[in-house]
C-alpha positions, 0 to 999 in steps of 0.5 A: 709334275703330276697329272693332278698338279693342275687340279690341285693348283686350281683348288689352292689358288683359285686361278685358271691354268696356263695354256701349256698346262692345259695341253699337258693335262689333255695329253696325259688324260688321253695317254691314261685312258688308253692304258688303264681301266678301273677293273682288275687285270684280266688274269686275276679276279675270276680268271681260270687257274694257270696250267695245273702241276700234278700234285701241286696245290694253289692258294686262293682268296675268296669272299662270299656272302652267307645268310646270318643263321645257324648252319650256313657257314657249316654248309659252306665248309662242308662243300669245300671239304668235299672238293679237298679244299683246306680253309687256312684262315677265315675273317667275318665282315658282318652286314645289316643282313647276312655276313661276308666271309673272307677265306684263304684257301688251299685247293688242289692245283687242278681245281679251277676257280670256277669249280670252287665258286660253283661249290660255294654257290651250291652251298648257299653263298652269293656274290662270290669273288675269288682270285689267286693268292700268294705266300704273303697272304698267309700272314694273319690279318691282325699281324698285317694290320699292326705292321701297316700301322707301324709303317704309317707311324714312322712315315706320313708318306706311307699312308696311301701305300698302307691303305692299298695293302690293307684293301687290295687293288684299289685307286687312292686319290687325295684332294686338299681342302679348299683354300681358307676353308675349314671343311673338306671338299664336298662336305665329307663328314669327320667320320667319313662316308662309305658308298658301296665301292667308294669310301671317302675319309677326312685327311689329317689336313682337312682334305679328302682321301678317296678310295675306289675298288669298283670290282669289290664293294667295301664292307663296314669292317674294311671302312672301320680299319681304313678310318682307324689308320687315317686317324692314327696318321692324323694324331701323329702329325707331320713326320718323315724318317730322319736318315741321311746319306753323305755322298762324294761326287766324281769331282770331289764335292760332298752332298747330303741326300735326305727326305724332305717335306713342306718344312723345306718349302722356303729352301725349295723356293730359293733354289727355284730363284737360282734355276734358269728359266729353261730348267724350270720350264723343262721341269714344270712344263708351263710359265716359270712364274707358276713354278712356286705354286706347286711346291707345297703339293709336291713336298707334302708326304700326303702325295708321295715322297721327296728326296732333297740334295744339300751341299756341305753348306746346307744349301738345297740344290736338287729335289726328287719326287716320287708321287702317288697318282691314283694307282700309278707312280710318277717320278720327277726331278729338278737340279739347280743349273750349277749342279747339273751333269754331276750325276745328282739326277741319276742318283736321285732317280735310282733312289726314287725307283728303289722306293717305288719297288719297295712299296710294291709299285710295278712301274713308274713314269716320268713326264718330260720333253724330248729336249730334256736330254738329262731326264731321258738319259737318267731314265735310260740309265736305270737299266730297266725296260722302258715304254715311250709315249708322245702326246701333244709334244709331251714325252711320257717314259714308263719304266717297268720295275722288277724285284731286283731294283735296288740302291746301295743307300735306299735306307734314306727313304725307308721307314726303318731309318734312324 
């Protein structure tokens, strides 16, 4: 389950969640509040540079607003040159009054961010923002945007990740359209809406994609880029990569692992009917009769990626979800009773975690119960650092990812799969 499932279910079904759902939601809200704020990490924006290395250079990303008049940019460039700061790239974001200039800078390692910001302020720059950059920022903006468009074109689930890579650290949430309605929630216009640090875009299905970046206002240029990416997604319609892997389990049975979406809704409902009440309760944490209500949300590429497990006869016997939850990522599993304890859950979880690492996620979390020994064992089997939080009887296990996370068949979830 995702922490947003209860909200979504209410919007789609116009009914009150059961008491167990309320307890889980309250517990997760408490856990999230303790761990997260909207502000960027303290060691990023506005922070001092790391311990300087003699003779080394540092890369910085910087934004500043300058007056839209001749000589303003020249004065800024001169001030940077006096501190031996090289300008590697420059993008301009026109405003109604003034211009936001976005720089990629290479500066002496001993020069702190505050020194660069002071030089810019002295030269007439205002509302200056600066943070450390890395080698990935050396790719020019048109090339990076074309790459994001290509990824989105191949896989509908890539849109939230593409928006985050386009706009930097931000929180992205999707809200479906009200059931039976032809307008998006809150009456968002077709062209979207920009309000300083929040942009709202009409999702292809008629809902709303909300993007928040409280530490840095969006510019009209960024809004136009994001809107173009969403429009591309809308024009291409539903799509997932078609790759699939056939695996042989330890006892000799063959299974197929592939991507799934809402077209698998009926097969997923049929699997629910074959699952025991205990399996459904461990997965959905509420009345078993409510389980089917959330499948449409869980299978939608708009909210993440889903892997399906099929038998040789084509019957769906397992689902693994990687769900975008704002600025976090959830993993969730369900395996039909007759196919449990055969390694399917661990196989799915390993692939989902590899997808998360590929998408740049720093961690994934699973919401379960201490009695769900299968899920707990699968998380431990990842071999990753784990954090445990218990709130109101709900167990939240968070795995911290590293660049070494991989799986031998990760191509199933890759946009490059044939």
